[in-house]
C-alpha positions as CSV (number, residue, x, y, z in Angstrom):
1,M,88.3,72.3,-97.0
2,R,89.4,68.6,-97.4
3,Q,92.9,69.5,-96.4
4,L,91.6,71.2,-93.3
5,M,89.5,68.1,-92.3
6,K,92.6,65.9,-92.8
7,I,94.6,68.2,-90.5
8,Y,91.8,68.2,-88.0
9,R,91.5,64.4,-87.9
10,L,95.2,64.0,-87.6
11,S,95.3,66.4,-84.7
12,I,92.6,64.4,-82.9
13,V,94.5,61.2,-83.5
14,L,97.7,62.8,-82.1
15,I,95.9,64.1,-79.0
16,L,94.4,60.7,-78.3
17,M,97.8,59.0,-78.7
18,A,99.3,61.5,-76.3
19,F,96.8,60.5,-73.6
20,A,97.1,56.8,-74.4
21,L,100.9,56.5,-74.4
22,P,101.4,57.0,-70.7
23,S,98.9,54.3,-69.9
24,L,100.4,52.0,-72.5
25,A,103.9,52.6,-71.1
26,Q,102.8,52.0,-67.5
27,P,103.0,48.2,-67.5
28,E,106.6,48.5,-68.8
29,K,107.4,51.0,-66.1
30,D,105.9,48.7,-63.5
31,K,108.1,45.9,-64.6
32,K,111.1,48.0,-63.8
33,K,110.0,48.7,-60.2
34,K,112.1,46.8,-57.7
35,S,110.5,44.7,-55.0
36,P,111.3,45.9,-51.5
37,P,114.3,43.9,-50.0
38,T,113.4,41.0,-47.8
39,G,115.4,39.1,-45.2
40,T,115.7,38.2,-41.6
41,P,115.3,41.2,-39.2
42,V,118.4,41.5,-37.0
43,L,119.0,44.0,-34.2
44,W,121.5,42.2,-32.1
45,R,123.8,39.2,-32.2
46,E,125.1,37.6,-29.1
47,P,128.7,38.8,-28.7
48,V,130.7,35.8,-27.7
49,D,134.0,37.7,-28.1
50,I,133.3,40.8,-26.1
51,Q,136.6,40.7,-24.2
52,T,138.6,40.7,-27.4
53,R,136.6,43.3,-29.4
54,N,138.7,46.2,-30.7
55,L,136.8,49.4,-29.7
56,L,139.3,51.6,-31.4
57,L,138.3,50.2,-34.8
58,G,134.7,49.1,-34.3
59,A,132.5,47.1,-36.6
60,G,134.6,47.8,-39.7
61,G,137.9,46.7,-38.2
62,E,141.2,47.4,-40.0
63,A,139.9,46.1,-43.3
64,M,137.2,48.8,-43.8
65,K,139.3,51.8,-42.8
66,P,139.1,54.6,-45.5
67,N,142.1,55.4,-47.7
68,L,142.7,59.0,-46.7
69,S,145.5,59.8,-49.3
70,K,142.8,61.7,-51.2
71,V,139.2,62.3,-50.2
72,T,137.0,64.2,-52.6
73,F,133.7,65.9,-52.2
74,I,130.7,64.5,-54.1
75,K,127.7,66.4,-52.8
76,D,126.1,67.9,-49.7
77,K,123.9,65.7,-47.5
78,T,120.9,67.4,-46.1
79,G,119.0,66.9,-42.8
80,G,120.0,66.6,-39.2
81,Y,121.8,68.8,-36.7
82,S,125.3,68.4,-38.2
83,K,126.8,69.5,-41.5
84,K,127.4,66.4,-43.7
85,Y,129.0,65.7,-47.1
86,L,129.0,62.6,-49.3
87,V,132.7,62.0,-50.1
88,K,134.9,59.4,-51.9
89,D,138.2,58.1,-50.6
90,A,141.3,57.2,-52.7
91,S,140.1,53.6,-53.1
92,G,136.7,54.7,-54.5
93,K,134.7,53.9,-51.4
94,E,132.0,56.4,-50.5
95,W,131.4,57.8,-47.0
96,V,129.2,60.3,-45.3
97,A,131.5,62.9,-43.5
98,K,129.9,64.4,-40.4
99,L,131.4,67.6,-39.1
100,G,130.9,69.3,-35.8
101,K,130.5,68.2,-32.1
102,E,128.3,65.2,-32.9
103,A,131.1,63.5,-34.8
104,Q,132.8,62.4,-31.5
105,T,129.7,61.3,-29.7
106,D,128.4,59.4,-32.7
107,T,131.7,57.5,-32.9
108,A,132.1,56.7,-29.2
109,A,128.4,55.6,-28.8
110,N,128.7,53.5,-32.0
111,R,131.6,51.6,-30.4
112,L,129.8,50.9,-27.2
113,L,126.7,49.5,-28.9
114,W,128.8,47.4,-31.3
115,A,130.8,46.0,-28.3
116,V,127.7,44.4,-26.8
117,G,126.3,43.0,-30.0
118,Y,124.1,45.6,-31.6
119,E,124.2,46.2,-35.4
120,T,125.8,49.6,-36.1
121,E,127.2,51.7,-38.9
122,I,130.8,51.2,-40.0
123,A,132.4,54.5,-38.9
124,Y,135.8,56.1,-38.1
125,L,136.7,59.4,-36.5
126,I,139.4,61.2,-38.5
127,P,141.2,63.8,-36.3
128,R,142.1,66.0,-39.2
129,L,140.7,65.5,-42.7
130,T,141.2,67.4,-46.0
131,I,138.2,67.1,-48.4
132,V,139.2,68.2,-51.8
133,G,136.7,70.7,-52.9
134,K,135.6,71.7,-49.4
135,G,138.6,72.3,-47.1
136,T,140.3,70.9,-44.0
137,F,138.3,70.0,-40.9
138,E,139.0,68.7,-37.4
139,N,137.3,65.6,-36.0
140,V,135.3,64.3,-38.9
141,R,133.3,61.1,-38.6
142,L,133.4,59.0,-41.8
143,E,130.4,56.6,-42.1
144,A,130.6,53.9,-44.8
145,R,128.2,53.7,-47.7
146,P,129.1,50.3,-49.3
147,K,127.5,49.5,-52.6
148,S,126.5,46.1,-51.3
149,V,124.2,47.5,-48.7
150,D,120.8,49.0,-49.5
151,R,119.4,51.6,-47.1
152,I,115.6,51.0,-47.2
153,G,114.2,53.5,-44.7
154,D,113.5,54.1,-41.1
155,W,112.3,51.7,-38.4
156,K,110.0,52.8,-35.6
157,W,110.6,52.7,-31.9
158,E,106.9,52.1,-31.3
159,T,106.4,49.3,-33.8
160,N,109.2,46.9,-34.9
161,P,109.9,43.1,-34.9
162,F,111.7,43.2,-31.6
163,E,109.1,44.7,-29.2
164,G,109.3,43.1,-25.8
165,K,112.4,41.1,-26.6
166,P,115.4,41.4,-24.2
167,E,117.6,42.9,-27.0
168,F,115.1,45.7,-27.6
169,Q,114.8,46.5,-23.9
170,G,118.6,46.4,-23.7
171,L,118.8,48.9,-26.5
172,K,116.6,51.3,-24.6
173,V,118.8,50.9,-21.6
174,M,121.8,51.7,-23.8
175,M,120.2,54.9,-24.9
176,V,119.9,56.0,-21.3
177,L,123.3,54.8,-20.4
178,I,124.9,57.1,-23.1
179,N,122.3,59.9,-22.4
180,N,121.1,59.9,-26.0
181,W,118.1,62.3,-25.7
182,D,117.4,62.5,-29.5
183,I,115.2,59.4,-29.7
184,K,113.3,59.6,-32.9
185,D,112.4,57.3,-35.8
186,S,114.3,59.4,-38.4
187,N,117.6,58.6,-36.7
188,N,117.0,54.9,-37.3
189,E,117.8,52.9,-40.5
190,I,117.2,49.5,-41.9
191,L,120.1,48.1,-43.9
192,A,119.5,45.3,-46.4
193,A,122.6,43.1,-46.8
194,R,123.8,39.6,-47.1
195,N,125.6,37.9,-44.2
196,A,128.7,35.7,-44.4
197,A,126.5,32.7,-45.2
198,G,124.9,34.5,-48.2
199,Q,121.5,35.0,-46.5
200,N,119.5,38.2,-46.8
201,E,119.3,40.3,-43.6
202,L,117.5,43.4,-42.7
203,R,119.7,45.1,-40.1
204,Y,118.0,47.5,-37.7
205,I,120.4,50.1,-36.5
206,I,120.5,53.6,-34.9
207,S,122.3,55.6,-37.5
208,D,122.5,58.9,-35.7
209,L,123.8,58.7,-32.1
210,G,125.1,62.3,-32.0
211,G,122.8,63.6,-29.2
212,S,124.8,61.6,-26.6
213,F,127.3,62.2,-23.7
214,G,125.7,65.3,-22.3
215,K,122.6,65.7,-20.3
216,T,119.0,64.8,-21.3
217,G,117.4,67.5,-19.1
218,G,114.5,69.6,-20.4
219,F,114.2,71.1,-23.9
220,F,116.4,74.1,-23.1
221,A,118.8,72.2,-20.7
222,R,119.8,69.3,-23.0
223,S,123.4,69.1,-24.2
224,R,125.4,66.9,-26.5
225,N,129.1,66.0,-26.4
226,K,129.6,67.8,-23.0
227,P,131.6,65.4,-20.8
228,S,131.2,67.6,-17.7
229,D,127.4,67.3,-18.0
230,F,127.4,63.6,-18.6
231,V,129.7,62.9,-15.6
232,K,127.4,64.9,-13.2
233,A,124.1,63.5,-14.5
234,D,122.2,61.0,-12.4
235,F,121.4,57.7,-14.0
236,I,118.9,55.7,-12.0
237,E,116.4,57.5,-9.8
238,E,114.6,54.6,-8.1
239,V,113.0,51.2,-8.6
240,K,109.2,51.1,-8.4
241,G,108.4,47.5,-7.9
242,D,110.3,45.8,-10.6
243,V,110.4,48.8,-12.9
244,I,113.4,51.2,-13.1
245,D,112.8,54.9,-13.1
246,F,115.8,56.3,-15.1
247,N,116.8,60.0,-15.0
248,Y,115.8,60.6,-18.6
249,G,114.4,63.9,-19.9
250,G,114.8,63.4,-23.6
251,K,112.4,62.7,-26.5
252,N,110.0,59.8,-26.5
253,Q,110.1,59.4,-22.7
254,K,107.2,56.8,-22.7
255,L,109.6,54.3,-24.3
256,F,111.5,54.1,-21.0
257,E,108.6,53.6,-18.7
258,N,108.6,49.8,-18.8
259,I,112.3,48.8,-18.3
260,S,112.6,46.2,-15.6
261,V,115.4,45.2,-13.3
262,A,115.7,42.0,-15.4
263,D,116.2,44.1,-18.5
264,A,118.9,46.1,-16.8
265,K,120.7,43.0,-15.7
266,W,120.4,41.4,-19.1
267,I,122.4,44.2,-20.9
268,G,124.5,44.8,-17.8
269,R,125.8,41.3,-18.0
270,Y,127.3,42.0,-21.4
271,L,128.5,45.5,-20.6
272,G,130.2,44.1,-17.5
273,Q,132.5,42.0,-19.6
274,L,134.1,45.1,-21.1
275,S,137.4,46.0,-19.6
276,D,138.2,49.5,-18.4
277,E,140.7,49.7,-21.3
278,Q,138.1,48.8,-23.9
279,I,135.8,51.5,-22.6
280,R,138.6,54.0,-22.8
281,D,139.2,52.9,-26.3
282,A,135.6,53.7,-27.3
283,F,136.4,57.3,-26.4
284,R,139.9,57.3,-27.8
285,S,138.4,56.2,-31.1
286,A,136.5,59.5,-31.1
287,N,139.7,61.6,-30.4
288,Y,138.6,62.8,-27.0
289,K,141.2,64.6,-24.8
290,P,142.9,62.3,-22.3
291,E,141.2,63.9,-19.4
292,D,137.8,63.5,-21.0
293,V,138.6,59.9,-21.9
294,E,139.2,59.2,-18.2
295,A,136.1,61.1,-17.0
296,L,133.7,59.6,-19.5
297,S,135.1,56.1,-19.0
298,R,134.7,56.3,-15.2
299,A,131.1,57.5,-15.6
300,V,130.3,54.7,-18.0
301,R,131.8,52.1,-15.7
302,S,129.8,53.5,-12.8
303,R,126.6,53.2,-14.8
304,I,127.4,49.6,-15.8
305,D,128.0,48.8,-12.2
306,A,124.6,50.4,-11.3
307,L,122.8,48.2,-13.8
308,N,124.3,45.1,-12.4
309,N,123.6,46.0,-8.8
310,V,120.3,47.9,-9.3
311,S,118.2,45.7,-7.0
312,T,120.5,46.4,-4.0
313,T,122.0,49.8,-4.8
314,V,118.8,51.7,-5.3
315,A,117.0,49.9,-2.4
316,S,119.7,51.0,0.0
317,R,118.9,54.7,-0.6
318,P,117.3,56.5,2.4
């Protein structure tokens, strides 16, 4: 009987300890939690070197180009329209490989945004890439995943530190200029990193620009990476007072209801400094066919001119 009582008491003690241990361990666990990164929010930097920017290489330049002598599969990346893999190049750098028709649009759009000062991903389009463990693919966009940069989540179109500022209004104009109809928060990212001066920054970027260079249209009429649609699409419908009515039928249409002539001219002033050759390079960087490079470049130049002449061009319509 005594033995049974001892066993019973021991069991009670063990049960109580089992319940107590998680709560005792909790403070230690809390100590290990990282504080969210802090820093100066950055969406755009004034591009004082627009005319010399290399749109073939983009934000990463020559220095960040992947070593393609051996690219190996790490794991699948889920989410989004396109098939994606996390891969590692021969130097040990990690990249997200995007396959399919969005790889080209993502790259070309990335170049145009970077050219006029917006923070972007570091990305390169590889015309033909063998991924060990997966196969060989055409037109693969590699997007850098440097260890020194923390990806801390989405930012919202409706609520962010740049609301009402010229660079945010300019970003909205850029989305219409490239016909990016897939405007949603989950395509945005905040990157925590240090700048050249060693200061912490929170870089607000649009990570996925794949739904571009087609037509925005209605739900069933939208297209991506279809140059013939992009070339034929109207850009500016009319000016109502000081507000521009763009031909935009994509997601989040309300965002584009308060863009003024001044907003258009603000971003148009920077876009207008790009040479025709630089605009072509944005599409060459994405391995478009020569005829598509020419057609897309002419259409982009036409849209840039429309932004810079909006007050007179639209008013002259019958």
